[in-house]
C-alpha positions as CSV (number, residue, x, y, z in Angstrom):
1,M,0.0,0.0,0.0
2,T,1.3,3.4,-1.0
3,I,1.1,6.2,1.6
4,D,0.8,9.7,0.1
5,T,2.7,12.3,2.0
6,P,1.6,15.9,2.0
7,P,3.8,18.2,-0.1
8,T,6.2,20.3,1.9
9,P,5.1,24.0,1.8
10,A,7.6,26.3,0.1
11,P,9.4,28.5,2.5
12,P,8.2,32.1,2.4
13,K,10.0,34.6,0.4
14,R,12.3,36.9,2.2
15,G,10.6,40.0,0.8
16,D,7.1,38.9,1.9
17,A,8.3,38.3,5.4
18,D,9.9,41.7,5.7
19,S,6.8,43.4,4.3
20,R,4.6,41.7,6.9
21,L,7.0,42.6,9.7
22,F,7.1,46.2,8.6
23,G,3.3,46.3,8.4
24,R,3.0,45.0,11.9
25,L,5.6,47.5,13.2
26,L,3.8,50.4,11.4
27,I,0.4,49.4,12.9
28,T,2.0,49.2,16.3
29,L,3.6,52.6,16.0
30,I,0.3,54.2,14.8
31,V,-1.7,52.7,17.6
32,G,1.0,53.4,20.2
33,F,1.4,57.1,19.3
34,G,-2.1,57.7,18.0
35,L,-4.1,56.6,21.0
36,P,-2.4,59.0,23.4
37,V,-2.8,61.9,21.0
38,M,-6.5,61.1,20.3
39,A,-7.0,60.8,24.1
40,C,-5.4,64.3,24.6
41,Y,-7.5,65.9,21.9
42,G,-10.6,64.1,23.2
43,L,-9.9,65.6,26.7
44,V,-9.4,69.1,25.1
45,I,-12.8,68.8,23.3
46,V,-14.6,67.6,26.3
47,S,-13.1,70.4,28.5
48,A,-14.0,73.0,25.8
49,V,-17.6,71.7,25.6
50,A,-17.9,71.7,29.4
51,L,-16.5,75.3,29.6
52,R,-18.9,76.3,26.9
53,I,-21.8,74.9,28.8
54,L,-20.7,76.7,32.0
55,T,-20.4,79.9,30.0
56,L,-23.8,79.6,28.6
57,S,-25.3,78.9,32.0
58,A,-23.5,82.0,33.4
59,G,-24.9,84.3,30.7
60,S,-23.2,87.1,28.8
61,S,-23.2,89.5,31.8
62,L,-22.0,89.2,35.3
63,S,-24.0,90.9,38.1
64,M,-22.6,91.7,41.6
65,N,-26.2,92.2,42.8
66,S,-28.6,89.6,41.6
67,G,-32.1,90.4,40.4
68,A,-33.6,93.0,38.1
69,G,-34.0,96.7,38.3
70,P,-32.1,99.9,37.7
71,A,-28.4,99.2,37.3
72,V,-25.0,100.8,36.8
73,A,-22.8,99.2,34.1
74,V,-19.1,99.0,35.0
75,I,-16.8,99.0,32.0
76,R,-13.1,98.4,32.7
77,V,-10.3,99.9,30.7
78,E,-7.2,98.3,32.0
79,G,-3.8,98.3,30.4
80,V,-2.4,99.8,27.2
81,I,-5.2,101.0,24.8
82,A,-4.9,99.3,21.4
83,S,-7.0,99.2,18.2
84,G,-9.0,96.1,17.3
85,E,-10.6,93.2,19.1
86,G,-8.8,91.1,21.7
87,G,-11.2,88.2,22.1
88,P,-12.1,86.3,25.2
89,F,-8.5,85.1,25.8
90,A,-6.6,88.3,25.0
91,N,-3.7,89.7,27.0
92,A,-5.0,91.1,30.3
93,G,-2.6,94.0,30.0
94,V,-4.3,95.4,26.8
95,A,-7.6,97.2,26.5
96,F,-8.8,96.7,22.9
97,S,-11.0,99.6,21.5
98,N,-13.5,97.3,19.8
99,D,-14.1,95.4,23.1
100,V,-14.6,98.5,25.1
101,I,-17.0,100.0,22.4
102,A,-19.0,96.7,22.4
103,D,-19.5,97.0,26.1
104,V,-20.6,100.6,25.8
105,K,-23.2,99.5,23.2
106,K,-24.4,96.8,25.5
107,A,-24.9,99.3,28.3
108,T,-26.6,101.7,25.9
109,D,-29.0,99.1,24.7
110,D,-29.8,97.8,28.2
111,A,-32.9,99.6,29.4
112,D,-32.1,98.6,33.0
113,V,-28.7,100.4,32.9
114,K,-29.2,104.0,33.9
115,A,-25.6,105.0,34.1
116,I,-22.1,103.9,33.1
117,L,-19.1,103.7,35.3
118,L,-15.8,103.6,33.3
119,A,-13.1,102.2,35.5
120,V,-9.8,103.4,34.0
121,N,-6.4,102.0,34.9
122,S,-4.3,102.8,31.8
123,P,-1.1,104.6,30.7
124,G,-2.9,105.2,27.4
125,G,-1.9,103.9,24.0
126,G,-2.8,104.5,20.4
127,V,-4.3,107.8,19.5
128,V,-6.8,106.4,17.1
129,A,-7.9,103.6,19.5
130,S,-8.3,106.2,22.3
131,D,-10.3,108.5,20.0
132,E,-12.6,105.7,19.0
133,I,-13.5,105.0,22.6
134,Y,-13.9,108.7,23.3
135,H,-16.3,109.0,20.3
136,A,-18.3,106.0,21.5
137,L,-18.8,107.5,24.9
138,S,-19.6,111.0,23.7
139,G,-23.1,112.1,23.4
140,L,-24.7,109.2,25.2
141,D,-28.2,109.7,26.7
142,K,-26.9,108.0,29.9
143,P,-24.5,109.6,32.4
144,V,-20.9,108.4,32.4
145,V,-18.7,108.5,35.5
146,V,-15.0,107.7,35.4
147,V,-13.0,106.3,38.3
148,I,-9.2,106.3,37.9
149,G,-7.2,103.6,39.6
150,D,-3.4,103.6,39.7
151,L,-3.1,105.4,36.4
152,G,-5.3,107.5,34.1
153,A,-2.7,109.0,31.8
154,S,-2.5,110.1,28.2
155,G,-5.1,108.0,26.2
156,G,-6.5,106.8,29.6
157,Y,-7.2,110.5,30.4
158,Y,-8.3,111.3,26.8
159,I,-11.2,108.8,27.0
160,S,-12.2,110.2,30.4
161,M,-13.1,113.5,28.8
162,A,-16.3,112.0,27.5
163,S,-17.6,111.6,31.1
164,D,-19.8,113.8,33.2
165,W,-17.8,113.3,36.4
166,I,-14.2,112.1,37.2
167,I,-13.1,110.5,40.5
168,A,-9.6,109.6,41.3
169,N,-7.7,108.1,44.2
170,P,-5.6,110.7,46.0
171,N,-2.5,108.7,45.0
172,S,-3.6,108.1,41.4
173,L,-1.4,109.4,38.6
174,V,-3.5,111.6,36.2
175,G,-2.9,113.5,33.1
176,S,0.2,113.2,30.8
177,I,-1.6,115.2,28.2
178,G,0.6,114.8,25.1
179,V,1.6,112.7,22.1
180,I,4.7,110.7,21.5
181,S,6.3,108.8,18.6
182,E,9.3,106.5,18.9
183,F,11.7,105.6,16.1
184,P,14.4,103.0,16.8
185,N,17.7,103.5,15.0
186,A,19.7,100.4,14.4
187,E,22.2,102.0,12.0
188,G,25.1,101.6,14.4
189,L,24.3,98.0,15.1
190,M,24.0,97.2,11.4
191,E,27.5,98.7,10.8
192,N,29.0,96.7,13.7
193,V,27.7,93.4,12.4
194,G,28.5,94.3,8.8
195,V,25.0,94.4,7.4
196,D,23.9,96.9,4.8
197,F,20.3,97.5,3.6
198,V,19.7,98.8,0.1
199,V,16.4,100.7,0.0
200,I,14.9,101.9,-3.2
201,T,11.9,104.3,-2.9
202,S,9.5,106.1,-5.1
203,G,9.9,109.3,-3.2
204,P,12.1,111.0,-0.5
205,R,9.6,110.2,2.3
206,K,8.7,106.7,1.4
207,D,11.3,105.2,3.9
208,F,10.5,107.8,6.6
209,G,11.1,106.3,10.0
210,S,13.4,103.6,8.7
211,P,15.3,101.9,11.5
212,Y,18.3,101.4,9.2
213,R,19.4,105.0,9.1
214,E,19.4,108.2,11.1
215,M,16.4,110.5,10.7
216,T,17.2,113.8,8.8
217,E,16.4,117.2,10.2
218,V,13.9,117.8,7.5
219,E,12.1,114.5,8.4
220,R,12.1,115.6,12.1
221,E,10.4,118.8,11.2
222,Y,7.9,117.0,9.0
223,W,6.9,114.6,11.7
224,Q,6.9,117.3,14.4
225,V,4.1,119.1,12.5
226,I,1.9,115.9,12.7
227,I,2.8,115.5,16.4
228,D,1.8,119.1,17.1
229,E,-1.4,118.8,15.2
230,T,-2.4,115.7,17.2
231,Y,-1.4,117.4,20.4
232,E,-3.6,120.4,19.7
233,G,-6.5,118.1,19.2
234,F,-5.8,116.4,22.6
235,V,-5.7,119.8,24.3
236,E,-9.0,120.9,22.7
237,I,-10.6,117.6,23.8
238,V,-9.5,118.2,27.4
239,A,-10.6,121.9,27.3
240,K,-14.1,120.8,26.1
241,G,-14.3,118.0,28.7
242,R,-13.2,120.0,31.7
243,G,-14.8,123.3,30.8
244,M,-11.4,125.0,30.6
245,T,-9.9,127.3,28.0
246,V,-7.3,125.9,25.6
247,D,-4.6,128.2,27.1
248,E,-5.4,126.9,30.6
249,V,-5.0,123.3,29.5
250,R,-1.9,124.0,27.5
251,L,-0.2,125.3,30.6
252,L,-0.7,121.8,32.2
253,A,-0.2,119.7,29.0
254,D,3.6,119.2,29.1
255,G,3.3,115.4,29.2
256,G,3.7,115.1,32.9
257,V,1.4,113.3,35.4
258,Y,-0.2,114.7,38.5
259,S,-1.2,113.0,41.7
260,G,-4.9,112.8,42.4
261,R,-4.7,115.6,44.9
262,Q,-2.9,117.8,42.4
263,A,-5.3,116.9,39.6
264,L,-8.2,118.0,41.8
265,E,-6.6,121.4,42.5
266,L,-5.9,121.8,38.8
267,K,-9.5,120.9,37.9
268,L,-8.4,117.9,35.9
269,I,-10.8,115.8,38.0
270,D,-14.0,116.5,40.0
271,Q,-13.5,114.4,43.2
272,L,-11.2,112.3,45.2
273,G,-12.5,108.9,46.1
274,Y,-12.8,105.2,45.4
275,E,-14.9,102.9,43.2
276,E,-17.8,102.8,45.7
277,D,-17.9,106.6,45.6
278,A,-18.0,106.4,41.8
279,I,-20.9,103.9,41.9
280,T,-22.8,106.2,44.2
281,K,-22.2,109.2,41.9
282,A,-23.3,107.2,38.8
283,A,-26.5,106.1,40.6
284,E,-27.2,109.7,41.6
285,L,-26.7,111.0,38.0
286,G,-28.8,108.1,36.7
287,G,-31.7,108.8,39.0
288,I,-31.4,105.6,40.9
289,T,-32.6,105.6,44.5
290,G,-31.2,103.1,46.9
291,Q,-28.5,100.5,46.2
292,P,-28.0,100.1,42.4
293,R,-27.5,96.8,40.7
294,I,-24.0,96.4,39.3
295,V,-23.5,94.8,35.9
296,E,-20.2,94.0,34.2
297,Y,-20.3,92.7,30.7
298,D,-18.1,89.8,29.6
299,R,-17.7,88.5,26.1
300,E,-19.0,85.0,25.7
301,P,-16.4,82.7,24.0
302,T,-17.5,80.5,21.2
303,L,-16.7,76.8,21.0
304,F,-14.2,77.6,18.3
305,D,-12.5,80.2,20.6
306,L,-12.2,77.5,23.3
307,L,-10.8,74.9,20.9
308,T,-8.4,77.3,19.4
309,Q,-7.1,78.5,22.7
310,A,-6.9,75.0,24.1
311,T,-4.8,73.6,21.2
312,A,-2.7,76.7,20.7
313,R,1.0,76.2,21.0
314,P,3.0,79.3,22.1
315,S,6.0,80.2,20.0
316,L,9.3,81.1,21.4
317,L,10.1,83.2,18.3
318,P,8.5,86.5,17.4
319,S,6.2,86.5,14.3
320,I,6.8,88.6,11.3
321,A,3.9,90.8,12.3
322,E,5.4,91.4,15.7
323,I,8.8,92.3,14.2
324,M,7.1,94.7,11.8
325,N,5.1,96.3,14.6
326,L,8.4,96.9,16.5
327,F,10.4,98.3,13.6
328,G,8.3,98.6,10.5
329,H,6.2,101.8,10.7
330,P,5.8,105.1,12.7
331,T,2.9,105.4,15.1
332,L,1.2,108.1,17.1
333,S,0.7,107.3,20.8
334,A,-1.1,109.1,23.6
335,R,0.8,107.1,26.1
336,W,2.7,107.9,29.3
337,I,6.3,106.8,28.6
338,G,6.9,106.1,32.3
339,Q,4.8,102.9,31.9
């Protein structure tokens, strides 16, 4: 009897074995690295959604005194005044004009709000940003009271001119009525490191303010005219806001700051006091009897804001935009240089 033996399988080819091994390793790496990453992003999304739910439950305004009824809206201007919108996660040291103006509009549209308290603690900032806030506050049908904290200087004082009453702490720094522009000059540094910039322009003023060369005397005179024009506008705003003559203001408008006590003597403010005094004054001007309800507005972040902030990775290097803001163009600032 003949016994059939099964055929011996051919040994696998070397290339097939290597391919299967590589595939297994690749899958292992994807799973090993992918799962932790997915878990992290899942945690971020869950956290963002939870924060969004909490924000929605809190509402778009914060109230120190619960309930309904006549209220004083407190709008805070803290830090350097800058143009644009900061968003819900913006730098706490910057007061963006669009954010302040949005709060002013909320207070204007809120029928329960009878007066606005502008809490200023700022060295000032951009002339345009300060003027935008001033314009938004001017001519409101609701009284505006300003309370100055540590500092109400330059642009911080400029926006206060739209108010009906100004209160400052006796030790506040107030004023600094003036305008400043700063032009860095890196010409010496470039020479030391052996770097030369070739600039081709369509006109003699096109590279005005360039950090790669010293400013000419003609350019200084040209820019001084613009500074003086902006300064005169600032002086006129103060004269109008404080019921003073332009000449009276100009005597005080040398760029220096005054203490709260000095500012009161010079008629730059109306009263010495604290935030509770300012609330009382705002309630009085708004016709509120008794203890007013206090409302502070807070921008409600969207889910996209939360996800963007949660996944953002800070960079150790400055962006091109930041470099250009530092060296790229001249600006006008109503800002106290001591800050």
